[in-house]
C-alpha positions as CSV (number, residue, x, y, z in Angstrom):
1,X,146.0,203.1,85.6
2,X,147.3,206.5,86.5
3,X,151.0,207.4,86.0
4,X,152.9,208.5,88.6
5,X,154.2,212.0,88.5
6,X,158.1,212.7,87.6
7,X,158.6,213.9,91.4
8,X,156.8,210.8,92.6
9,X,158.9,208.4,90.4
10,X,161.9,210.4,91.8
11,X,160.8,209.9,95.2
12,X,160.4,206.0,94.4
13,X,164.0,206.0,93.4
14,X,164.9,207.8,96.3
15,X,163.2,205.3,98.6
16,X,164.8,202.2,96.5
17,X,168.3,203.5,97.1
18,X,167.8,204.4,100.7
19,X,166.5,200.7,101.3
20,X,169.8,199.3,99.4
21,X,171.8,200.5,102.3
22,X,169.5,198.1,104.7
23,X,171.7,195.0,105.1
24,X,170.6,191.7,106.4
25,X,173.0,191.2,109.0
26,X,173.4,187.4,108.9
27,X,173.5,187.4,105.2
28,X,175.4,190.4,104.7
29,X,173.4,191.7,101.2
30,X,170.7,194.7,101.2
31,X,167.1,193.6,101.7
32,X,166.5,194.9,98.3
33,X,168.7,192.2,96.6
34,X,167.2,189.6,98.7
35,X,163.7,190.5,97.5
36,X,162.7,191.2,101.3
37,X,160.7,194.3,100.4
38,X,157.1,193.2,99.6
39,X,155.8,196.6,98.4
40,X,156.5,200.4,98.8
41,X,154.4,203.5,98.3
42,X,155.0,207.1,98.0
43,X,152.8,210.1,98.1
44,X,153.2,213.5,96.2
45,X,153.0,214.8,100.2
46,X,156.1,212.9,101.2
47,X,154.3,209.8,102.9
48,X,156.3,206.6,102.2
49,X,154.9,203.0,103.5
50,X,157.1,199.9,102.9
51,X,156.2,196.4,103.6
52,X,159.0,193.5,104.2
53,X,158.8,189.8,104.0
54,X,161.1,187.2,105.1
55,X,161.7,183.9,104.3
56,X,159.8,182.1,107.0
57,X,157.6,183.1,109.9
58,X,160.1,182.0,112.4
59,X,163.5,184.2,111.4
60,X,164.8,185.7,114.4
61,X,163.1,188.4,115.7
62,X,166.1,190.4,116.4
63,X,167.3,190.2,113.0
64,X,163.8,191.1,111.6
65,X,163.3,193.9,114.1
66,X,167.0,195.1,113.2
67,X,166.6,195.4,109.6
68,X,162.7,196.6,109.8
69,X,164.1,199.8,112.3
70,X,167.5,200.3,109.8
71,X,165.0,200.7,107.0
72,X,162.8,203.2,108.8
73,X,165.9,205.2,109.9
74,X,167.0,205.1,106.6
75,X,164.1,206.5,104.9
76,X,163.4,208.9,107.7
77,X,166.8,210.4,106.7
78,X,165.5,211.4,103.4
79,X,165.0,215.4,103.4
80,X,161.5,215.2,101.6
81,X,159.7,212.6,104.0
82,X,156.8,213.5,106.1
83,X,155.9,210.4,107.5
84,X,157.5,206.9,107.2
85,X,155.6,203.6,108.0
86,X,157.5,200.2,107.8
87,X,155.8,196.8,108.7
88,X,156.9,193.4,108.8
89,X,154.4,191.1,107.1
90,X,154.0,187.4,107.9
91,X,156.3,187.0,110.7
92,X,155.1,185.1,114.2
93,X,156.0,188.5,116.0
94,X,154.9,191.2,113.2
95,X,152.2,192.4,115.5
96,X,155.0,193.4,118.3
97,X,157.4,194.6,115.7
98,X,155.0,196.7,113.8
99,X,153.6,198.2,117.2
100,X,157.3,199.2,118.0
101,X,158.4,200.2,115.0
102,X,155.1,202.7,114.9
103,X,155.8,204.2,118.3
104,X,159.6,204.2,117.8
105,X,159.9,202.4,121.2
106,X,163.4,200.9,120.1
107,X,164.3,197.2,120.5
108,X,164.2,197.0,124.3
109,X,161.0,199.1,124.4
110,X,159.3,196.6,121.6
111,X,160.4,193.3,123.4
112,X,160.7,194.1,127.2
113,X,162.2,191.4,128.9
114,X,162.6,189.3,126.1
115,X,165.4,191.6,124.5
116,X,168.1,190.0,126.0
117,X,170.7,190.5,123.3
118,X,172.3,193.8,122.6
119,X,171.3,194.9,119.0
120,X,174.6,196.9,118.6
121,X,176.9,193.8,119.9
122,X,174.9,191.7,117.3
123,X,175.6,194.1,114.5
124,X,178.8,194.4,115.5
125,X,179.4,190.3,115.5
126,X,178.0,190.2,111.9
127,X,179.9,193.3,110.6
128,X,183.1,191.4,111.8
129,X,182.0,188.5,109.7
130,X,181.1,190.2,106.8
131,X,184.4,191.9,107.2
132,X,186.3,188.6,107.0
133,X,184.2,187.3,103.9
134,X,184.8,190.3,102.0
135,X,188.5,189.9,102.9
136,X,188.7,186.4,101.9
137,X,186.8,187.4,98.5
138,X,189.1,189.8,97.6
139,X,192.1,187.8,98.2
140,X,190.8,184.9,96.4
141,X,189.9,186.9,93.5
142,X,193.8,188.3,93.4
143,X,195.2,185.0,93.5
144,X,193.2,183.9,90.8
145,X,194.0,186.8,88.5
146,X,197.9,186.2,89.6
147,X,198.0,182.6,89.9
148,X,201.9,182.7,90.6
149,X,201.2,184.4,94.0
150,X,201.1,181.9,97.1
151,X,198.7,182.1,99.9
152,X,201.6,182.9,102.0
153,X,202.1,186.2,100.0
154,X,198.7,187.4,100.5
155,X,199.7,188.8,104.1
156,X,201.7,191.3,102.4
157,X,198.9,192.6,100.0
158,X,197.8,196.4,100.8
159,X,194.8,197.8,99.7
160,X,196.1,199.4,96.8
161,X,197.1,196.5,95.5
162,X,193.5,195.1,94.8
163,X,191.9,196.2,91.4
164,X,189.1,198.5,91.3
165,X,185.5,196.9,91.1
166,X,182.5,195.9,93.5
167,X,184.4,193.5,95.3
168,X,187.2,195.9,96.1
169,X,184.2,198.5,97.1
170,X,182.7,195.9,99.1
171,X,185.8,195.5,100.9
172,X,186.4,198.7,101.8
173,X,182.8,199.3,103.0
174,X,183.2,196.4,105.4
175,X,186.4,197.9,106.8
176,X,184.7,200.9,107.5
177,X,181.8,199.6,109.2
178,X,184.1,198.2,112.0
179,X,186.6,201.0,111.9
180,X,189.4,199.8,110.1
181,X,191.7,201.9,107.8
182,X,190.9,202.3,104.1
183,X,194.2,203.8,103.3
184,X,195.8,202.6,100.3
185,X,199.0,201.3,102.2
186,X,197.1,199.6,104.9
187,X,197.3,195.6,104.6
188,X,194.4,193.6,103.7
189,X,194.9,190.3,105.6
190,X,194.0,191.7,109.2
191,X,191.6,190.9,111.9
192,X,189.2,193.3,113.3
193,X,191.2,194.8,115.3
194,X,193.5,195.6,112.2
195,X,196.4,193.3,113.3
196,X,198.0,190.7,110.5
197,X,199.2,187.2,110.2
198,X,202.4,185.9,109.7
199,X,203.6,182.3,109.5
200,X,201.4,179.4,109.7
201,X,198.6,181.7,110.7
202,X,198.4,183.1,107.2
203,X,197.2,180.1,105.5
204,X,194.9,179.1,108.1
205,X,193.3,182.5,108.6
206,X,192.5,182.2,104.9
207,X,190.7,178.7,105.4
208,X,188.9,180.4,108.2
209,X,187.6,182.9,106.3
210,X,186.7,180.9,103.3
211,X,184.4,179.1,105.4
212,X,183.1,182.0,106.8
213,X,182.3,183.4,103.3
214,X,180.8,180.1,102.1
215,X,178.3,179.7,105.2
216,X,177.2,183.4,104.6
217,X,176.6,182.9,100.8
218,X,175.3,179.4,101.2
219,X,172.7,180.9,103.8
220,X,171.8,183.5,101.5
221,X,171.0,181.4,98.7
222,X,168.9,178.7,100.8
223,X,166.8,182.0,102.3
224,X,166.3,183.0,98.6
225,X,164.9,179.6,98.0
226,X,162.9,179.4,100.8
227,X,161.3,183.2,99.9
228,X,160.3,182.0,96.6
229,X,158.7,178.8,97.6
230,X,157.0,180.7,100.4
231,X,155.4,183.3,98.3
232,X,155.1,180.9,95.3
233,X,156.7,183.5,92.7
234,X,159.4,181.6,91.2
235,X,159.4,184.3,88.2
236,X,159.7,187.5,90.3
237,X,163.3,188.9,91.2
238,X,162.4,192.1,93.0
239,X,159.6,194.7,92.9
240,X,159.9,197.7,90.3
241,X,161.5,200.3,92.0
């Protein structure tokens, strides 16, 4: 087999990094980490072709379209791409979604009268849930590292109190996505409007946030199992970038 040229290898890495930014809205993880990228091909002329796959053939069409559309947008923004093709494999609406992507018809242009939901509204709902989960994850990690701090004290924690690392970075990303401050003096425990919690609301909010985080992580684990079972590749993690 002929080896890729250095330029092609570099461009494949660019493609992979771009796909890293495409998030499953419900699971709050990149499609790359979830192994939703079935294949990718890059030509020396700047043509990119990506195939996506999902855990079942009946995954919600709006979620499926959103991820495929986001993937095409992310790849089209690379400064060297000449043409970008993104296709969704083995979904009951693959033909409809792929035709819409090929012609850049948009969500409503793709599904017509069936497109009842507004994708941006849907995206906002799941971004808010992702923020709640990231907030809880950060505060739980802080309490584990400092067991003398009570849950009630979490209402006074600011971003600058959090240790550097992936958990904090993810929280900052989720806050930025919904328009919340990422300044070091900004309180961590806030709702999607930036309002904090006081009194009994603090522990209640932490419990609700924990339920949200567990639900998201549980769904992601379940979907990974379904994907491995569907494609009968238990030893595969992700394709090579």
